[in-house]
C-alpha positions as CSV (number, residue, x, y, z in Angstrom):
1,M,83.1,153.9,79.0
2,P,86.5,153.8,80.8
3,R,89.1,151.4,79.5
4,R,89.4,149.6,82.8
5,I,85.7,148.8,83.0
6,V,85.8,147.4,79.5
7,L,88.7,145.2,80.3
8,L,86.9,144.0,83.5
9,F,83.8,143.1,81.5
10,N,85.9,141.2,78.9
11,L,87.6,139.3,81.7
12,M,84.3,138.3,83.3
13,A,83.0,137.1,80.0
14,L,86.1,135.0,79.4
15,I,85.6,133.4,82.8
16,G,81.9,132.7,82.2
17,S,82.4,131.0,78.9
18,G,85.3,128.9,80.0
19,C,89.0,129.1,79.2
20,S,91.4,127.0,77.2
21,L,92.3,123.6,78.6
22,S,95.9,124.6,78.4
23,D,95.1,127.3,81.1
24,K,94.0,124.6,83.5
25,K,96.4,122.5,85.6
26,F,94.8,119.1,86.4
27,D,95.8,116.6,89.1
28,A,94.5,113.5,87.3
29,E,92.9,112.4,84.1
30,G,90.6,109.5,83.2
31,S,87.5,108.4,81.4
32,F,83.9,108.1,82.5
33,E,82.3,104.7,83.0
34,A,79.1,103.3,84.5
35,D,78.1,100.0,86.2
36,E,76.7,98.1,83.2
37,V,74.2,95.3,83.8
38,I,73.8,92.7,81.1
39,V,70.3,91.2,81.4
40,S,69.8,87.6,80.2
41,S,67.0,85.2,79.8
42,E,66.8,82.6,82.6
43,I,65.0,80.0,80.5
44,S,65.2,78.9,76.9
45,G,62.5,79.5,74.4
46,K,61.0,81.8,71.9
47,I,61.0,85.5,72.7
48,L,57.3,86.5,72.5
49,S,57.9,90.2,73.3
50,L,60.9,92.5,74.0
51,N,59.6,96.0,74.8
52,L,62.7,98.2,74.7
53,E,64.9,100.2,72.4
54,E,68.5,101.4,72.7
55,G,68.5,104.8,74.5
56,S,65.2,104.2,76.2
57,S,64.8,104.6,80.0
58,L,63.5,101.7,82.0
59,K,62.2,101.5,85.6
60,K,63.3,98.8,88.0
61,D,61.1,95.7,88.0
62,S,59.3,96.8,84.8
63,L,58.3,93.9,82.5
64,V,60.6,94.1,79.4
65,A,60.4,90.6,77.9
66,V,58.2,87.5,77.8
67,I,59.6,84.1,76.9
68,D,57.3,81.3,75.6
69,S,56.4,79.1,78.6
70,I,53.9,76.7,77.1
71,P,56.4,73.8,77.0
72,L,57.0,74.3,80.8
73,I,53.2,74.4,81.5
74,L,52.7,71.1,79.6
75,Q,55.6,69.6,81.6
76,K,54.0,70.7,84.8
77,Q,50.6,69.2,83.8
78,Q,52.4,65.9,83.0
79,V,54.0,65.8,86.5
80,E,50.7,66.7,88.2
81,A,49.0,63.8,86.3
82,T,51.7,61.4,87.6
83,I,51.0,62.6,91.1
84,Q,47.3,61.9,90.7
85,S,48.1,58.4,89.4
86,L,50.0,57.6,92.6
87,Q,46.8,57.9,94.6
88,Q,45.2,55.3,92.4
89,K,48.2,52.9,93.0
90,T,47.8,53.0,96.8
91,L,45.7,50.3,98.6
92,D,43.0,50.8,101.2
93,V,43.3,48.3,103.9
94,K,40.1,49.2,105.8
95,P,37.7,46.9,103.9
96,Q,39.8,43.9,104.5
97,V,40.4,44.7,108.1
98,K,36.7,45.3,108.6
99,L,35.9,41.8,107.5
100,I,38.4,40.2,109.9
101,E,37.2,42.5,112.7
102,D,33.6,41.4,112.2
103,Q,34.8,37.8,112.3
104,I,36.6,38.4,115.5
105,E,33.6,40.1,117.0
106,A,31.5,37.0,116.2
107,Q,34.1,34.7,117.7
108,K,34.2,36.7,120.9
109,I,30.4,36.3,121.3
110,Q,30.8,32.6,120.7
111,L,33.6,32.4,123.2
112,A,31.5,34.1,125.8
113,N,28.8,31.5,125.3
114,L,31.3,28.6,125.6
115,V,32.7,30.1,128.8
116,Y,29.2,30.3,130.3
117,E,28.4,26.7,129.2
118,R,31.7,25.5,130.7
119,S,30.9,27.2,134.1
120,R,27.4,25.6,134.1
121,T,28.9,22.2,133.2
122,E,31.4,22.5,136.1
123,R,28.6,22.9,138.5
124,L,26.8,19.9,137.1
125,V,29.9,17.7,137.3
126,K,30.2,18.6,141.0
127,A,26.6,17.6,141.4
128,D,27.2,14.4,139.4
129,A,24.6,15.6,136.8
130,A,27.2,15.8,133.9
131,T,30.3,13.9,132.8
132,T,33.9,15.2,132.8
133,K,34.0,14.5,129.1
134,Q,31.5,17.2,128.5
135,L,33.6,19.6,130.5
136,D,36.8,18.6,128.6
137,D,34.9,19.2,125.3
138,Y,34.1,22.8,126.4
139,N,37.7,23.5,127.5
140,T,38.9,22.2,124.1
141,Q,36.5,24.4,122.1
142,I,37.4,27.5,124.2
143,E,41.1,26.9,123.7
144,V,40.7,26.5,119.9
145,L,38.4,29.6,119.6
146,R,40.9,31.7,121.6
147,K,43.7,30.7,119.2
148,Q,41.6,31.6,116.2
149,I,40.9,35.0,117.7
150,E,44.6,35.6,118.3
151,M,45.4,34.5,114.7
152,N,42.8,36.8,113.3
153,E,44.2,39.8,115.3
154,Q,47.7,38.9,114.1
155,Q,46.4,38.8,110.5
156,I,45.1,42.3,110.9
157,R,48.5,43.6,112.1
158,V,50.3,41.8,109.2
159,Q,47.7,43.1,106.7
160,K,48.2,46.7,107.9
161,N,52.0,46.5,107.8
162,S,52.0,44.9,104.3
163,V,49.7,47.5,102.8
164,G,51.5,50.3,104.7
165,T,54.8,49.3,103.3
166,Q,53.4,49.1,99.8
167,N,51.8,52.5,100.1
168,N,54.9,54.1,101.4
169,S,56.8,52.7,98.5
170,V,54.3,54.4,96.1
171,L,54.1,57.6,98.0
172,S,57.8,57.9,98.3
173,E,57.7,59.3,94.8
174,Y,55.2,62.0,95.8
175,R,57.5,64.4,97.5
176,P,60.1,64.6,94.7
177,L,57.3,65.1,92.2
178,K,55.9,67.9,94.2
179,R,59.3,69.5,94.2
180,S,59.4,69.1,90.5
181,V,56.1,71.0,90.2
182,A,57.5,73.8,92.3
183,Q,60.6,74.0,90.2
184,I,58.6,74.2,87.0
185,E,56.4,76.9,88.4
186,D,59.5,78.9,89.3
187,Q,60.7,78.5,85.7
188,V,57.3,79.7,84.4
189,R,57.6,82.8,86.6
190,R,61.1,83.4,85.1
191,A,59.6,83.5,81.6
192,S,58.7,87.1,82.5
193,V,61.9,89.1,82.3
194,L,61.9,92.0,84.8
195,N,64.3,94.9,84.4
196,P,66.8,94.8,87.4
197,V,67.7,98.5,87.8
198,N,66.7,102.0,86.8
199,G,68.7,103.1,83.9
200,T,69.2,103.6,80.2
201,V,69.4,100.8,77.6
202,L,72.9,100.9,76.1
203,S,72.7,97.9,73.7
204,K,70.0,95.5,72.5
205,Y,71.1,92.0,71.6
206,A,67.9,90.2,70.6
207,M,64.6,90.8,68.9
208,A,61.1,89.5,69.4
209,G,60.5,86.2,67.6
210,E,64.1,84.9,68.1
211,I,64.9,81.7,70.0
212,T,67.0,82.4,73.1
213,T,68.7,80.2,75.6
214,A,69.2,80.5,79.4
215,G,72.1,82.9,80.0
216,K,72.0,84.5,76.6
217,A,72.1,88.3,76.8
218,L,69.0,90.3,75.8
219,Y,70.2,93.8,76.4
220,K,72.6,95.9,78.4
221,I,71.5,98.7,80.8
222,A,73.3,101.2,83.1
223,D,72.2,103.9,85.5
224,L,73.6,107.1,84.0
225,S,72.1,109.5,86.5
226,V,75.4,109.1,88.5
227,I,78.4,108.4,86.4
228,T,81.9,107.3,87.5
229,L,85.2,108.9,86.5
230,R,88.0,106.4,86.7
231,A,91.3,108.3,87.0
232,Y,94.8,107.5,88.1
233,I,97.2,109.2,90.5
234,T,100.8,108.7,91.5
235,G,102.0,107.5,94.9
236,V,103.0,111.1,95.7
237,Q,99.4,112.2,95.2
238,L,98.0,109.6,97.6
239,S,98.3,111.9,100.6
240,Q,96.1,114.5,98.8
241,V,93.0,112.2,98.5
242,K,90.7,110.3,100.8
243,L,87.4,108.6,100.6
244,N,84.3,110.8,100.3
245,Q,86.5,113.8,99.5
246,Q,84.9,116.4,97.2
247,V,86.8,117.3,94.1
248,K,86.3,119.2,90.9
249,V,85.7,117.3,87.7
250,F,86.0,118.8,84.2
251,A,84.7,117.4,80.9
252,D,85.4,118.7,77.4
253,D,82.7,121.1,76.1
254,G,83.8,121.9,72.6
255,A,87.3,122.5,71.3
256,K,88.5,124.9,73.9
257,N,86.0,124.9,76.8
258,Y,85.0,122.5,79.5
259,R,82.1,121.8,81.9
260,Q,82.8,121.7,85.6
261,Y,81.1,119.3,88.0
262,E,81.3,118.4,91.7
263,G,82.5,114.9,92.4
264,I,83.1,112.6,95.4
265,I,85.9,110.1,95.6
266,S,84.2,106.7,96.2
267,Y,87.2,104.4,95.7
268,I,90.9,104.4,96.1
269,S,92.9,101.4,95.0
270,D,95.3,99.8,97.5
271,K,97.4,98.3,94.8
272,A,99.7,100.1,92.3
273,E,99.6,99.3,88.6
274,F,101.4,100.3,85.5
275,T,100.3,103.5,83.9
276,P,97.5,102.9,81.3
277,K,98.6,104.0,77.8
278,T,95.6,106.2,77.4
279,I,96.1,108.0,80.7
280,Q,98.4,111.0,81.4
281,T,98.9,111.6,85.1
282,K,100.4,114.6,86.9
283,E,103.8,113.0,86.6
284,E,103.8,111.5,83.1
285,R,107.1,109.6,83.7
286,A,105.7,107.7,86.7
287,N,105.7,103.9,86.1
288,L,103.2,103.0,88.8
289,V,99.9,104.7,89.6
290,Y,96.8,104.1,91.7
291,A,93.2,104.0,90.4
292,I,90.5,106.1,92.0
293,K,86.8,106.3,91.2
294,I,84.8,109.6,91.5
295,H,81.1,109.7,91.4
296,V,79.6,112.6,89.4
297,K,76.0,113.5,89.2
298,N,75.2,113.5,85.5
299,D,73.3,116.3,83.9
300,G,72.8,114.3,80.7
301,F,75.9,115.7,79.0
302,L,78.4,113.1,80.3
303,K,78.7,109.9,78.3
304,I,80.5,106.6,78.8
305,G,84.0,106.7,77.4
306,M,84.4,110.5,77.6
307,F,87.6,111.8,79.0
308,G,87.6,113.9,82.2
309,E,90.1,115.7,84.4
310,V,90.2,116.2,88.1
311,Q,91.4,118.9,90.5
312,F,91.8,118.0,94.1
313,N,91.9,121.5,95.5
């Protein structure tokens, strides 16, 4: 085989396997990170189950933990019993009103009879067949009966207002208690902990059987399917980058080789900061740099904390 062909094959093999990092000139350097979500319990109680392990993949809205909600259920039952007792404290004004209304009805019948008798007596007085005293007696009885009817009607109004005021005072506690029931029901629902995002469990902070409190972390999860490279550039390099720009990202693959990925710039800081100690930029002596974030589709090789390099062209 001619020597030139052998050299060409060797060169192609070298390119395919990757070359030394020293042969590459990078525009920026940084480390990979992910948006980590720390999932906590929203209520206090005993952890009845916690179905996850570090490194396991979880789907969004999947049930991962159950907190003991029996104390909340008992509290709800107590409030509901209080609501039922309020109904027993209220008064029913209808029986009392019915008695007075029956009395008024009888008085009206009696009044109608007196009015009829007075009319008949008036005719008799005109015919000199009855005395004026008899007519005056009927007038007096009619006036007294009318006042009694008016007093009874007023008594009904007073009775209704009094009982209504008393019932309103009792029932004023009803609405706050119903809201308490709704609040407890919401807490009972929160006893079931649902996973908020698709991702991989990074850390597990609790175990089934332990007592947890509201806000105490149970586990940490992150979506590693798309990972972020946070790198730093100098002010001179700002003109070379823009949002949604495609760039090349390189990650260490062994001692001398690296993996290449396609990345998209998703964030460019608008404020300068001092160079992080762990970062080497294109101009190592620069005092101020700008942070950028690059989204990279992860093939499973990239890990949080790994270093990566960037080429803009």
